N, CA, C, O and the ligand as a Tripos MOL2 file, in Angstrom:
@<TRIPOS>MOLECULE
protein
  301   299    76     0     0
PROTEIN
NO_CHARGES

@<TRIPOS>ATOM
      1 N          12.8490  -39.8630  -40.3720 N.3       1 MET1
      2 CA         11.7730  -40.0300  -39.3830 C.3       1 MET1
      3 C          10.7970  -41.0910  -39.8780 C.2       1 MET1
      4 O          10.1680  -40.9310  -40.9240 O.2       1 MET1
      5 N          10.6810  -42.1270  -39.1510 N.am      2 THR2
      6 CA          9.7920  -43.2020  -39.5640 C.3       2 THR2
      7 C           8.3710  -42.8980  -39.1280 C.2       2 THR2
      8 O           8.1340  -42.2110  -38.1350 O.2       2 THR2
      9 N           7.4590  -43.4160  -39.8780 N.am      3 ASP3
     10 CA          6.0440  -43.2370  -39.5460 C.3       3 ASP3
     11 C           5.3780  -44.6060  -39.5910 C.2       3 ASP3
     12 O           4.5900  -44.9150  -40.4850 O.2       3 ASP3
     13 N           5.7170  -45.3980  -38.6110 N.am      4 ASP4
     14 CA          5.1870  -46.7510  -38.5750 C.3       4 ASP4
     15 C           3.6770  -46.7350  -38.3790 C.2       4 ASP4
     16 O           3.1160  -45.8180  -37.7780 O.2       4 ASP4
     17 N           3.0580  -47.7430  -38.8870 N.am      5 ALA5
     18 CA          1.6240  -47.9060  -38.6340 C.3       5 ALA5
     19 C           1.4220  -48.1080  -37.1300 C.2       5 ALA5
     20 O           2.2660  -48.6890  -36.4470 O.2       5 ALA5
     21 N           0.3230  -47.6320  -36.6480 N.am      6 ASP6
     22 CA          0.0570  -47.7800  -35.2300 C.3       6 ASP6
     23 C          -0.0920  -49.2530  -34.8680 C.2       6 ASP6
     24 O          -0.7160  -50.0320  -35.5880 O.2       6 ASP6
     25 N           0.4890  -49.6020  -33.7530 N.am      7 ASP7
     26 CA          0.3510  -50.9790  -33.2810 C.3       7 ASP7
     27 C          -0.8930  -51.0780  -32.4010 C.2       7 ASP7
     28 O          -1.3160  -50.0970  -31.7900 O.2       7 ASP7
     29 N          -1.4630  -52.2610  -32.3460 N.am      8 PRO8
     30 CA         -2.6620  -52.4280  -31.5200 C.3       8 PRO8
     31 C          -2.3450  -52.5150  -30.0360 C.2       8 PRO8
     32 O          -1.2370  -52.8680  -29.6320 O.2       8 PRO8
     33 N          -3.3410  -52.1870  -29.2480 N.am      9 CYS9
     34 CA         -3.2650  -52.3440  -27.8010 C.3       9 CYS9
     35 C          -3.1390  -53.8320  -27.4840 C.2       9 CYS9
     36 O          -3.8160  -54.6630  -28.0900 O.2       9 CYS9
     37 N          -2.2740  -54.1590  -26.5360 N.am     10 SER10
     38 CA         -2.0790  -55.5700  -26.1780 C.3      10 SER10
     39 C          -3.3150  -56.1680  -25.5230 C.2      10 SER10
     40 O          -3.4990  -57.3850  -25.5150 O.2      10 SER10
     41 N          -4.1480  -55.3150  -24.9820 N.am     11 HIS11
     42 CA         -5.2950  -55.8160  -24.2090 C.3      11 HIS11
     43 C          -6.5550  -55.9180  -25.0540 C.2      11 HIS11
     44 O          -7.1700  -56.9830  -25.1170 O.2      11 HIS11
     45 N          -6.9510  -54.8280  -25.7060 N.am     12 CYS12
     46 CA         -8.2150  -54.8420  -26.4340 C.3      12 CYS12
     47 C          -8.0280  -54.9810  -27.9410 C.2      12 CYS12
     48 O          -8.9960  -55.2190  -28.6630 O.2      12 CYS12
     49 N          -6.7960  -54.8350  -28.4250 N.am     13 GLY13
     50 CA         -6.5400  -55.0300  -29.8390 C.3      13 GLY13
     51 C          -6.8410  -53.8280  -30.7190 C.2      13 GLY13
     52 O          -6.6720  -53.8950  -31.9370 O.2      13 GLY13
     53 N          -7.2810  -52.7360  -30.1210 N.am     14 GLU14
     54 CA         -7.5700  -51.5340  -30.9000 C.3      14 GLU14
     55 C          -6.2590  -50.8470  -31.2690 C.2      14 GLU14
     56 O          -5.3080  -50.8370  -30.4880 O.2      14 GLU14
     57 N          -6.2240  -50.2800  -32.4570 N.am     15 ASP15
     58 CA         -5.0390  -49.5120  -32.8280 C.3      15 ASP15
     59 C          -4.9020  -48.3120  -31.8950 C.2      15 ASP15
     60 O          -5.8820  -47.6390  -31.5740 O.2      15 ASP15
     61 N          -3.6770  -48.0640  -31.4720 N.am     16 VAL16
     62 CA         -3.4470  -46.9350  -30.5740 C.3      16 VAL16
     63 C          -2.2040  -46.1850  -31.0500 C.2      16 VAL16
     64 O          -1.1550  -46.7870  -31.2830 O.2      16 VAL16
     65 N          -2.3330  -44.8860  -31.1900 N.am     17 ALA17
     66 CA         -1.2170  -44.0660  -31.6620 C.3      17 ALA17
     67 C          -0.0850  -44.0700  -30.6360 C.2      17 ALA17
     68 O          -0.3130  -44.1420  -29.4280 O.2      17 ALA17
     69 N           1.1220  -43.9910  -31.1480 N.am     18 ASP18
     70 CA          2.2790  -43.9990  -30.2470 C.3      18 ASP18
     71 C           2.1810  -42.9260  -29.1760 C.2      18 ASP18
     72 O           2.5660  -43.1480  -28.0280 O.2      18 ASP18
     73 N           1.6630  -41.7580  -29.5560 N.am     19 ALA19
     74 CA          1.5870  -40.6550  -28.6000 C.3      19 ALA19
     75 C           0.6680  -40.9550  -27.4270 C.2      19 ALA19
     76 O           0.8000  -40.3740  -26.3500 O.2      19 ALA19
     77 N          -0.2650  -41.8720  -27.6550 N.am     20 LEU20
     78 CA         -1.2320  -42.1930  -26.6030 C.3      20 LEU20
     79 C          -0.9070  -43.4960  -25.8880 C.2      20 LEU20
     80 O          -1.3860  -43.7420  -24.7810 O.2      20 LEU20
     81 N          -0.1020  -44.3180  -26.5180 N.am     21 ALA21
     82 CA          0.1630  -45.6430  -25.9570 C.3      21 ALA21
     83 C           0.9990  -45.5550  -24.6860 C.2      21 ALA21
     84 O           1.8460  -44.6760  -24.5290 O.2      21 ALA21
     85 N           0.7370  -46.4760  -23.8050 N.am     22 ARG22
     86 CA          1.5260  -46.6260  -22.5870 C.3      22 ARG22
     87 C           2.1740  -48.0000  -22.6310 C.2      22 ARG22
     88 O           1.5490  -48.9930  -23.0030 O.2      22 ARG22
     89 N           3.4260  -48.0310  -22.2460 N.am     23 THR23
     90 CA          4.1130  -49.3160  -22.1960 C.3      23 THR23
     91 C           4.2390  -49.7410  -20.7410 C.2      23 THR23
     92 O           4.7230  -48.9900  -19.8940 O.2      23 THR23
     93 N           3.8060  -50.9240  -20.4810 N.am     24 VAL24
     94 CA          3.8700  -51.4690  -19.1290 C.3      24 VAL24
     95 C           4.7920  -52.6670  -19.1410 C.2      24 VAL24
     96 O           4.6590  -53.5720  -19.9650 O.2      24 VAL24
     97 N           5.7240  -52.6560  -18.2160 N.am     25 ARG25
     98 CA          6.6210  -53.8060  -18.1170 C.3      25 ARG25
     99 C           6.4110  -54.4790  -16.7820 C.2      25 ARG25
    100 O           6.3120  -53.8280  -15.7420 O.2      25 ARG25
    101 N           6.3450  -55.7780  -16.8320 N.am     26 LEU26
    102 CA          6.2500  -56.5420  -15.5990 C.3      26 LEU26
    103 C           7.5960  -57.2110  -15.3860 C.2      26 LEU26
    104 O           8.1000  -57.9250  -16.2530 O.2      26 LEU26
    105 N           8.1590  -56.9700  -14.2340 N.am     27 SER27
    106 CA          9.4540  -57.5910  -13.9760 C.3      27 SER27
    107 C           9.4680  -58.2210  -12.6010 C.2      27 SER27
    108 O           8.8170  -57.7480  -11.6700 O.2      27 SER27
    109 N          10.2140  -59.2840  -12.4950 N.am     28 VAL28
    110 CA         10.3970  -59.9810  -11.2310 C.3      28 VAL28
    111 C          11.8880  -60.1610  -11.0430 C.2      28 VAL28
    112 O          12.5760  -60.6900  -11.9170 O.2      28 VAL28
    113 N          12.3810  -59.7200   -9.9040 N.am     29 ASP29
    114 CA         13.8180  -59.8160   -9.6520 C.3      29 ASP29
    115 C          14.6250  -59.2080  -10.7950 C.2      29 ASP29
    116 O          15.6480  -59.7460  -11.2170 O.2      29 ASP29
    117 N          14.1350  -58.0760  -11.2770 N.am     30 ARG30
    118 CA         14.7960  -57.3000  -12.3230 C.3      30 ARG30
    119 C          14.8480  -57.9940  -13.6790 C.2      30 ARG30
    120 O          15.5260  -57.5100  -14.5850 O.2      30 ARG30
    121 N          14.1640  -59.0910  -13.8360 N.am     31 ALA31
    122 CA         14.0840  -59.7390  -15.1330 C.3      31 ALA31
    123 C          12.7240  -59.4300  -15.7460 C.2      31 ALA31
    124 O          11.6870  -59.6610  -15.1240 O.2      31 ALA31
    125 N          12.7330  -58.9170  -16.9460 N.am     32 GLU32
    126 CA         11.4640  -58.5910  -17.5790 C.3      32 GLU32
    127 C          10.7360  -59.8600  -17.9630 C.2      32 GLU32
    128 O          11.2880  -60.7160  -18.6550 O.2      32 GLU32
    129 N           9.5150  -59.9820  -17.5230 N.am     33 ILE33
    130 CA          8.7400  -61.1760  -17.8490 C.3      33 ILE33
    131 C           7.6220  -60.8720  -18.8310 C.2      33 ILE33
    132 O           7.1090  -61.7840  -19.4800 O.2      33 ILE33
    133 N           7.2370  -59.6140  -18.9510 N.am     34 ASP34
    134 CA          6.1670  -59.2770  -19.8750 C.3      34 ASP34
    135 C           6.2320  -57.7910  -20.1820 C.2      34 ASP34
    136 O           6.6290  -56.9880  -19.3380 O.2      34 ASP34
    137 N           5.8410  -57.4340  -21.3880 N.am     35 SER35
    138 CA          5.7750  -56.0410  -21.7860 C.3      35 SER35
    139 C           4.4960  -55.8630  -22.5920 C.2      35 SER35
    140 O           4.2360  -56.6160  -23.5300 O.2      35 SER35
    141 N           3.7150  -54.8830  -22.2280 N.am     36 GLN36
    142 CA          2.4380  -54.6750  -22.8950 C.3      36 GLN36
    143 C           2.3140  -53.2410  -23.3660 C.2      36 GLN36
    144 O           2.7630  -52.3060  -22.7040 O.2      36 GLN36
    145 N           1.7000  -53.0920  -24.5140 N.am     37 ARG37
    146 CA          1.4000  -51.7710  -25.0490 C.3      37 ARG37
    147 C          -0.0950  -51.5810  -24.8540 C.2      37 ARG37
    148 O          -0.9060  -52.3480  -25.3730 O.2      37 ARG37
    149 N          -0.4450  -50.5540  -24.1020 N.am     38 LEU38
    150 CA         -1.8520  -50.3670  -23.7520 C.3      38 LEU38
    151 C          -2.3750  -49.0240  -24.2290 C.2      38 LEU38
    152 O          -1.6550  -48.0260  -24.2290 O.2      38 LEU38
    153 N          -3.6550  -49.0120  -24.6420 N.am     39 CYS39
    154 CA         -4.3270  -47.7650  -24.9660 C.3      39 CYS39
    155 C          -4.6920  -47.0820  -23.6410 C.2      39 CYS39
    156 O          -4.6380  -47.7180  -22.5890 O.2      39 CYS39
    157 N          -5.0590  -45.8090  -23.6800 N.am     40 PRO40
    158 CA         -5.3460  -45.0970  -22.4170 C.3      40 PRO40
    159 C          -6.4180  -45.7720  -21.5730 C.2      40 PRO40
    160 O          -6.2930  -45.8210  -20.3500 O.2      40 PRO40
    161 N          -7.4540  -46.2860  -22.1940 N.am     41 ALA41
    162 CA         -8.5380  -46.9170  -21.4260 C.3      41 ALA41
    163 C          -8.0490  -48.1800  -20.7300 C.2      41 ALA41
    164 O          -8.3390  -48.4010  -19.5540 O.2      41 ALA41
    165 N          -7.3180  -48.9970  -21.4500 N.am     42 CYS42
    166 CA         -6.8220  -50.2340  -20.8510 C.3      42 CYS42
    167 C          -5.7590  -49.9400  -19.8100 C.2      42 CYS42
    168 O          -5.6560  -50.6520  -18.8110 O.2      42 CYS42
    169 N          -4.9650  -48.8990  -20.0320 N.am     43 PHE43
    170 CA         -3.9670  -48.5440  -19.0380 C.3      43 PHE43
    171 C          -4.6360  -48.1160  -17.7380 C.2      43 PHE43
    172 O          -4.2060  -48.5050  -16.6520 O.2      43 PHE43
    173 N          -5.6810  -47.3200  -17.8520 N.am     44 ALA44
    174 CA         -6.3920  -46.8700  -16.6460 C.3      44 ALA44
    175 C          -6.9540  -48.0590  -15.8810 C.2      44 ALA44
    176 O          -6.9390  -48.0960  -14.6500 O.2      44 ALA44
    177 N          -7.4480  -49.0270  -16.6400 N.am     45 GLU45
    178 CA         -7.9960  -50.2300  -16.0180 C.3      45 GLU45
    179 C          -6.8810  -51.0240  -15.3330 C.2      45 GLU45
    180 O          -7.0440  -51.5300  -14.2230 O.2      45 GLU45
    181 N          -5.7530  -51.1150  -16.0240 N.am     46 TRP46
    182 CA         -4.6180  -51.8800  -15.5000 C.3      46 TRP46
    183 C          -4.0740  -51.2540  -14.2080 C.2      46 TRP46
    184 O          -3.8670  -51.9330  -13.2020 O.2      46 TRP46
    185 N          -3.8500  -49.9330  -14.2740 N.am     47 ILE47
    186 CA         -3.2610  -49.2760  -13.1010 C.3      47 ILE47
    187 C          -4.2370  -49.3270  -11.9290 C.2      47 ILE47
    188 O          -3.8300  -49.4490  -10.7730 O.2      47 ILE47
    189 N          -5.5220  -49.2340  -12.2410 N.am     48 GLY48
    190 CA         -6.5260  -49.3180  -11.1810 C.3      48 GLY48
    191 C          -6.5230  -50.6740  -10.5130 C.2      48 GLY48
    192 O          -6.7200  -50.7940   -9.3040 O.2      48 GLY48
    193 N          -6.2940  -51.7030  -11.3310 N.am     49 ARG49
    194 CA         -6.2670  -53.0590  -10.7920 C.3      49 ARG49
    195 C          -5.0790  -53.2410   -9.8620 C.2      49 ARG49
    196 O          -5.1980  -53.8490   -8.7980 O.2      49 ARG49
    197 N          -3.9360  -52.7120  -10.2700 N.am     50 TYR50
    198 CA         -2.7580  -52.8400   -9.4110 C.3      50 TYR50
    199 C          -2.8950  -52.0170   -8.1440 C.2      50 TYR50
    200 O          -2.5000  -52.4540   -7.0630 O.2      50 TYR50
    201 N          -3.4570  -50.8240   -8.2810 N.am     51 GLU51
    202 CA         -3.6130  -49.9980   -7.0790 C.3      51 GLU51
    203 C          -4.5670  -50.6550   -6.0950 C.2      51 GLU51
    204 O          -4.3690  -50.5870   -4.8820 O.2      51 GLU51
    205 N          -5.6110  -51.2970   -6.6310 N.am     52 SER52
    206 CA         -6.5700  -51.9430   -5.7400 C.3      52 SER52
    207 C          -5.9460  -53.1460   -5.0410 C.2      52 SER52
    208 O          -6.3810  -53.5480   -3.9620 O.2      52 SER52
    209 N          -4.9190  -53.7150   -5.6720 N.am     53 GLU53
    210 CA         -4.2400  -54.8590   -5.0650 C.3      53 GLU53
    211 C          -3.1680  -54.4270   -4.0710 C.2      53 GLU53
    212 O          -2.6490  -55.2380   -3.3040 O.2      53 GLU53
    213 N          -2.8480  -53.1420   -4.1000 N.am     54 MET54
    214 CA         -1.8080  -52.6440   -3.1940 C.3      54 MET54
    215 C          -2.4460  -51.9540   -1.9920 C.2      54 MET54
    216 O          -2.1730  -50.7850   -1.7180 O.2      54 MET54
    217 N          -3.2670  -52.6610   -1.3040 N.am     55 GLN55
    218 CA         -3.8670  -52.1210   -0.0990 C.3      55 GLN55
    219 C          -2.7730  -51.9890    0.9670 C.2      55 GLN55
    220 O          -1.7930  -52.7340    0.9580 O.2      55 GLN55
    221 N          -2.9540  -51.0270    1.8880 N.am     56 PRO56
    222 CA         -1.9090  -50.8060    2.9080 C.3      56 PRO56
    223 C          -1.6120  -52.0350    3.7460 C.2      56 PRO56
    224 O          -0.4970  -52.1980    4.2410 O.2      56 PRO56
    225 N          -2.5950  -52.8950    3.9060 N.am     57 ASP57
    226 CA         -2.3620  -54.0570    4.7610 C.3      57 ASP57
    227 C          -1.9640  -55.2980    3.9640 C.2      57 ASP57
    228 O          -1.9300  -56.4090    4.4930 O.2      57 ASP57
    229 N          -1.6610  -55.0830    2.6750 N.am     58 SER58
    230 CA         -1.2480  -56.2320    1.8790 C.3      58 SER58
    231 C           0.1800  -56.6240    2.2300 C.2      58 SER58
    232 O           0.8860  -55.8870    2.9180 O.2      58 SER58
    233 N           0.5840  -57.7510    1.7690 N.am     59 GLU59
    234 CA          1.9150  -58.2320    2.1090 C.3      59 GLU59
    235 C           2.9850  -57.3430    1.4800 C.2      59 GLU59
    236 O           2.7830  -56.7980    0.3950 O.2      59 GLU59
    237 N           4.1050  -57.1970    2.1520 N.am     60 PRO60
    238 CA          5.1360  -56.2670    1.6820 C.3      60 PRO60
    239 C           5.7420  -56.6360    0.3400 C.2      60 PRO60
    240 O           6.3260  -55.7830   -0.3280 O.2      60 PRO60
    241 N           5.6170  -57.8620   -0.0560 N.am     61 ASP61
    242 CA          6.2100  -58.2480   -1.3340 C.3      61 ASP61
    243 C           5.2020  -58.2210   -2.4820 C.2      61 ASP61
    244 O           5.4140  -58.8270   -3.5330 O.2      61 ASP61
    245 N           4.1100  -57.5090   -2.2560 N.am     62 GLN62
    246 CA          3.1550  -57.3120   -3.3480 C.3      62 GLN62
    247 C           3.8120  -56.4770   -4.4440 C.2      62 GLN62
    248 O           4.7470  -55.7240   -4.1730 O.2      62 GLN62
    249 N           3.3370  -56.6050   -5.6580 N.am     63 PRO63
    250 CA          3.9150  -55.8120   -6.7530 C.3      63 PRO63
    251 C           3.7720  -54.3190   -6.4960 C.2      63 PRO63
    252 O           2.7730  -53.8630   -5.9390 O.2      63 PRO63
    253 N           4.7660  -53.5810   -6.9040 N.am     64 VAL64
    254 CA          4.7520  -52.1410   -6.7800 C.3      64 VAL64
    255 C           4.9390  -51.5550   -8.1700 C.2      64 VAL64
    256 O           5.8510  -51.9360   -8.9040 O.2      64 VAL64
    257 N           4.0690  -50.6310   -8.5180 N.am     65 VAL65
    258 CA          4.1620  -50.0170   -9.8300 C.3      65 VAL65
    259 C           5.0620  -48.7950   -9.7460 C.2      65 VAL65
    260 O           4.8750  -47.9180   -8.9030 O.2      65 VAL65
    261 N           6.0140  -48.7610  -10.6160 N.am     66 GLU66
    262 CA          6.9880  -47.6880  -10.6160 C.3      66 GLU66
    263 C           7.0670  -47.0940  -12.0190 C.2      66 GLU66
    264 O           7.1760  -47.8300  -12.9990 O.2      66 GLU66
    265 N           7.0130  -45.7650  -12.1190 N.am     67 GLU67
    266 CA          7.0950  -45.1470  -13.4380 C.3      67 GLU67
    267 C           8.5370  -44.7480  -13.7020 C.2      67 GLU67
    268 O           9.1520  -44.0350  -12.9100 O.2      67 GLU67
    269 N           9.0640  -45.2110  -14.8150 N.am     68 VAL68
    270 CA         10.4230  -44.8810  -15.2130 C.3      68 VAL68
    271 C          10.3970  -44.4390  -16.6600 C.2      68 VAL68
    272 O          10.0770  -45.2260  -17.5520 O.2      68 VAL68
    273 N          10.7310  -43.1940  -16.8920 N.am     69 ASP69
    274 CA         10.7720  -42.6880  -18.2650 C.3      69 ASP69
    275 C           9.4900  -42.9770  -19.0410 C.2      69 ASP69
    276 O           9.5360  -43.3650  -20.2080 O.2      69 ASP69
    277 N           8.3630  -42.7900  -18.3930 N.am     70 GLY70
    278 CA          7.0940  -42.9760  -19.0680 C.3      70 GLY70
    279 C           6.6580  -44.4160  -19.1890 C.2      70 GLY70
    280 O           5.5880  -44.7070  -19.7250 O.2      70 GLY70
    281 N           7.4840  -45.3180  -18.6910 N.am     71 GLU71
    282 CA          7.0840  -46.7170  -18.6950 C.3      71 GLU71
    283 C           6.7670  -47.1210  -17.2760 C.2      71 GLU71
    284 O           7.3660  -46.6290  -16.3200 O.2      71 GLU71
    285 N           5.8290  -48.0130  -17.1560 N.am     72 PHE72
    286 CA          5.4080  -48.4250  -15.8310 C.3      72 PHE72
    287 C           5.9300  -49.8240  -15.5560 C.2      72 PHE72
    288 O           5.6140  -50.7840  -16.2580 O.2      72 PHE72
    289 N           6.7260  -49.9010  -14.5250 N.am     73 ILE73
    290 CA          7.4170  -51.1430  -14.2390 C.3      73 ILE73
    291 C           6.8770  -51.7100  -12.9500 C.2      73 ILE73
    292 O           6.8060  -51.0260  -11.9290 O.2      73 ILE73
    293 N           6.5040  -52.9510  -13.0100 N.am     74 VAL74
    294 CA          6.0150  -53.6250  -11.8300 C.3      74 VAL74
    295 C           7.0860  -54.5630  -11.3290 C.2      74 VAL74
    296 O           7.4630  -55.5150  -12.0130 O.2      74 VAL74
    297 N           7.5720  -54.2940  -10.1430 N.am     75 ASP75
    298 CA          8.5790  -55.1670   -9.5580 C.3      75 ASP75
    299 C           7.9290  -56.1540   -8.6300 C.2      75 ASP75
    300 O           8.6150  -56.9840   -8.0330 O.2      75 ASP75
    301 ZN         -6.8890  -51.1820  -25.0940 Zn       76 ZN76
@<TRIPOS>BOND
     1     1     2 1
     2     2     3 1
     3     3     4 2
     4     3     5 am
     5     5     6 1
     6     6     7 1
     7     7     8 2
     8     7     9 am
     9     9    10 1
    10    10    11 1
    11    11    12 2
    12    11    13 am
    13    13    14 1
    14    14    15 1
    15    15    16 2
    16    15    17 am
    17    17    18 1
    18    18    19 1
    19    19    20 2
    20    19    21 am
    21    21    22 1
    22    22    23 1
    23    23    24 2
    24    23    25 am
    25    25    26 1
    26    26    27 1
    27    27    28 2
    28    27    29 am
    29    29    30 1
    30    30    31 1
    31    31    32 2
    32    31    33 am
    33    33    34 1
    34    34    35 1
    35    35    36 2
    36    35    37 am
    37    37    38 1
    38    38    39 1
    39    39    40 2
    40    39    41 am
    41    41    42 1
    42    42    43 1
    43    43    44 2
    44    43    45 am
    45    45    46 1
    46    46    47 1
    47    47    48 2
    48    47    49 am
    49    49    50 1
    50    50    51 1
    51    51    52 2
    52    51    53 am
    53    53    54 1
    54    54    55 1
    55    55    56 2
    56    55    57 am
    57    57    58 1
    58    58    59 1
    59    59    60 2
    60    59    61 am
    61    61    62 1
    62    62    63 1
    63    63    64 2
    64    63    65 am
    65    65    66 1
    66    66    67 1
    67    67    68 2
    68    67    69 am
    69    69    70 1
    70    70    71 1
    71    71    72 2
    72    71    73 am
    73    73    74 1
    74    74    75 1
    75    75    76 2
    76    75    77 am
    77    77    78 1
    78    78    79 1
    79    79    80 2
    80    79    81 am
    81    81    82 1
    82    82    83 1
    83    83    84 2
    84    83    85 am
    85    85    86 1
    86    86    87 1
    87    87    88 2
    88    87    89 am
    89    89    90 1
    90    90    91 1
    91    91    92 2
    92    91    93 am
    93    93    94 1
    94    94    95 1
    95    95    96 2
    96    95    97 am
    97    97    98 1
    98    98    99 1
    99    99   100 2
   100    99   101 am
   101   101   102 1
   102   102   103 1
   103   103   104 2
   104   103   105 am
   105   105   106 1
   106   106   107 1
   107   107   108 2
   108   107   109 am
   109   109   110 1
   110   110   111 1
   111   111   112 2
   112   111   113 am
   113   113   114 1
   114   114   115 1
   115   115   116 2
   116   115   117 am
   117   117   118 1
   118   118   119 1
   119   119   120 2
   120   119   121 am
   121   121   122 1
   122   122   123 1
   123   123   124 2
   124   123   125 am
   125   125   126 1
   126   126   127 1
   127   127   128 2
   128   127   129 am
   129   129   130 1
   130   130   131 1
   131   131   132 2
   132   131   133 am
   133   133   134 1
   134   134   135 1
   135   135   136 2
   136   135   137 am
   137   137   138 1
   138   138   139 1
   139   139   140 2
   140   139   141 am
   141   141   142 1
   142   142   143 1
   143   143   144 2
   144   143   145 am
   145   145   146 1
   146   146   147 1
   147   147   148 2
   148   147   149 am
   149   149   150 1
   150   150   151 1
   151   151   152 2
   152   151   153 am
   153   153   154 1
   154   154   155 1
   155   155   156 2
   156   155   157 am
   157   157   158 1
   158   158   159 1
   159   159   160 2
   160   159   161 am
   161   161   162 1
   162   162   163 1
   163   163   164 2
   164   163   165 am
   165   165   166 1
   166   166   167 1
   167   167   168 2
   168   167   169 am
   169   169   170 1
   170   170   171 1
   171   171   172 2
   172   171   173 am
   173   173   174 1
   174   174   175 1
   175   175   176 2
   176   175   177 am
   177   177   178 1
   178   178   179 1
   179   179   180 2
   180   179   181 am
   181   181   182 1
   182   182   183 1
   183   183   184 2
   184   183   185 am
   185   185   186 1
   186   186   187 1
   187   187   188 2
   188   187   189 am
   189   189   190 1
   190   190   191 1
   191   191   192 2
   192   191   193 am
   193   193   194 1
   194   194   195 1
   195   195   196 2
   196   195   197 am
   197   197   198 1
   198   198   199 1
   199   199   200 2
   200   199   201 am
   201   201   202 1
   202   202   203 1
   203   203   204 2
   204   203   205 am
   205   205   206 1
   206   206   207 1
   207   207   208 2
   208   207   209 am
   209   209   210 1
   210   210   211 1
   211   211   212 2
   212   211   213 am
   213   213   214 1
   214   214   215 1
   215   215   216 2
   216   215   217 am
   217   217   218 1
   218   218   219 1
   219   219   220 2
   220   219   221 am
   221   221   222 1
   222   222   223 1
   223   223   224 2
   224   223   225 am
   225   225   226 1
   226   226   227 1
   227   227   228 2
   228   227   229 am
   229   229   230 1
   230   230   231 1
   231   231   232 2
   232   231   233 am
   233   233   234 1
   234   234   235 1
   235   235   236 2
   236   235   237 am
   237   237   238 1
   238   238   239 1
   239   239   240 2
   240   239   241 am
   241   241   242 1
   242   242   243 1
   243   243   244 2
   244   243   245 am
   245   245   246 1
   246   246   247 1
   247   247   248 2
   248   247   249 am
   249   249   250 1
   250   250   251 1
   251   251   252 2
   252   251   253 am
   253   253   254 1
   254   254   255 1
   255   255   256 2
   256   255   257 am
   257   257   258 1
   258   258   259 1
   259   259   260 2
   260   259   261 am
   261   261   262 1
   262   262   263 1
   263   263   264 2
   264   263   265 am
   265   265   266 1
   266   266   267 1
   267   267   268 2
   268   267   269 am
   269   269   270 1
   270   270   271 1
   271   271   272 2
   272   271   273 am
   273   273   274 1
   274   274   275 1
   275   275   276 2
   276   275   277 am
   277   277   278 1
   278   278   279 1
   279   279   280 2
   280   279   281 am
   281   281   282 1
   282   282   283 1
   283   283   284 2
   284   283   285 am
   285   285   286 1
   286   286   287 1
   287   287   288 2
   288   287   289 am
   289   289   290 1
   290   290   291 1
   291   291   292 2
   292   291   293 am
   293   293   294 1
   294   294   295 1
   295   295   296 2
   296   295   297 am
   297   297   298 1
   298   298   299 1
   299   299   300 2
@<TRIPOS>SUBSTRUCTURE
     1 MET1         2 RESIDUE 1 A MET
     2 THR2         6 RESIDUE 1 A THR
     3 ASP3        10 RESIDUE 1 A ASP
     4 ASP4        14 RESIDUE 1 A ASP
     5 ALA5        18 RESIDUE 1 A ALA
     6 ASP6        22 RESIDUE 1 A ASP
     7 ASP7        26 RESIDUE 1 A ASP
     8 PRO8        30 RESIDUE 1 A PRO
     9 CYS9        34 RESIDUE 1 A CYS
    10 SER10       38 RESIDUE 1 A SER
    11 HIS11       42 RESIDUE 1 A HIS
    12 CYS12       46 RESIDUE 1 A CYS
    13 GLY13       50 RESIDUE 1 A GLY
    14 GLU14       54 RESIDUE 1 A GLU
    15 ASP15       58 RESIDUE 1 A ASP
    16 VAL16       62 RESIDUE 1 A VAL
    17 ALA17       66 RESIDUE 1 A ALA
    18 ASP18       70 RESIDUE 1 A ASP
    19 ALA19       74 RESIDUE 1 A ALA
    20 LEU20       78 RESIDUE 1 A LEU
    21 ALA21       82 RESIDUE 1 A ALA
    22 ARG22       86 RESIDUE 1 A ARG
    23 THR23       90 RESIDUE 1 A THR
    24 VAL24       94 RESIDUE 1 A VAL
    25 ARG25       98 RESIDUE 1 A ARG
    26 LEU26      102 RESIDUE 1 A LEU
    27 SER27      106 RESIDUE 1 A SER
    28 VAL28      110 RESIDUE 1 A VAL
    29 ASP29      114 RESIDUE 1 A ASP
    30 ARG30      118 RESIDUE 1 A ARG
    31 ALA31      122 RESIDUE 1 A ALA
    32 GLU32      126 RESIDUE 1 A GLU
    33 ILE33      130 RESIDUE 1 A ILE
    34 ASP34      134 RESIDUE 1 A ASP
    35 SER35      138 RESIDUE 1 A SER
    36 GLN36      142 RESIDUE 1 A GLN
    37 ARG37      146 RESIDUE 1 A ARG
    38 LEU38      150 RESIDUE 1 A LEU
    39 CYS39      154 RESIDUE 1 A CYS
    40 PRO40      158 RESIDUE 1 A PRO
    41 ALA41      162 RESIDUE 1 A ALA
    42 CYS42      166 RESIDUE 1 A CYS
    43 PHE43      170 RESIDUE 1 A PHE
    44 ALA44      174 RESIDUE 1 A ALA
    45 GLU45      178 RESIDUE 1 A GLU
    46 TRP46      182 RESIDUE 1 A TRP
    47 ILE47      186 RESIDUE 1 A ILE
    48 GLY48      190 RESIDUE 1 A GLY
    49 ARG49      194 RESIDUE 1 A ARG
    50 TYR50      198 RESIDUE 1 A TYR
    51 GLU51      202 RESIDUE 1 A GLU
    52 SER52      206 RESIDUE 1 A SER
    53 GLU53      210 RESIDUE 1 A GLU
    54 MET54      214 RESIDUE 1 A MET
    55 GLN55      218 RESIDUE 1 A GLN
    56 PRO56      222 RESIDUE 1 A PRO
    57 ASP57      226 RESIDUE 1 A ASP
    58 SER58      230 RESIDUE 1 A SER
    59 GLU59      234 RESIDUE 1 A GLU
    60 PRO60      238 RESIDUE 1 A PRO
    61 ASP61      242 RESIDUE 1 A ASP
    62 GLN62      246 RESIDUE 1 A GLN
    63 PRO63      250 RESIDUE 1 A PRO
    64 VAL64      254 RESIDUE 1 A VAL
    65 VAL65      258 RESIDUE 1 A VAL
    66 GLU66      262 RESIDUE 1 A GLU
    67 GLU67      266 RESIDUE 1 A GLU
    68 VAL68      270 RESIDUE 1 A VAL
    69 ASP69      274 RESIDUE 1 A ASP
    70 GLY70      278 RESIDUE 1 A GLY
    71 GLU71      282 RESIDUE 1 A GLU
    72 PHE72      286 RESIDUE 1 A PHE
    73 ILE73      290 RESIDUE 1 A ILE
    74 VAL74      294 RESIDUE 1 A VAL
    75 ASP75      298 RESIDUE 1 A ASP
    76 ZN76       301 GROUP 0 **** ****
């Protein structure tokens, strides 16, 4: 069992324990273009930003956040 040092949050740079970290993947046409490790605070900010951009009257090809196995994938 490995006990790696905690990696920092991709957004704020604070160390975040694996148990608390959220991994967010951004993908376009099923190709991963970015992957971020976020602390809970930055994740809340991130998801809020995407939800605010997904207004009901927005264009149908707006990004959609999908949770898969604890990872959040934006298509
Ligand atoms: Zn953070």
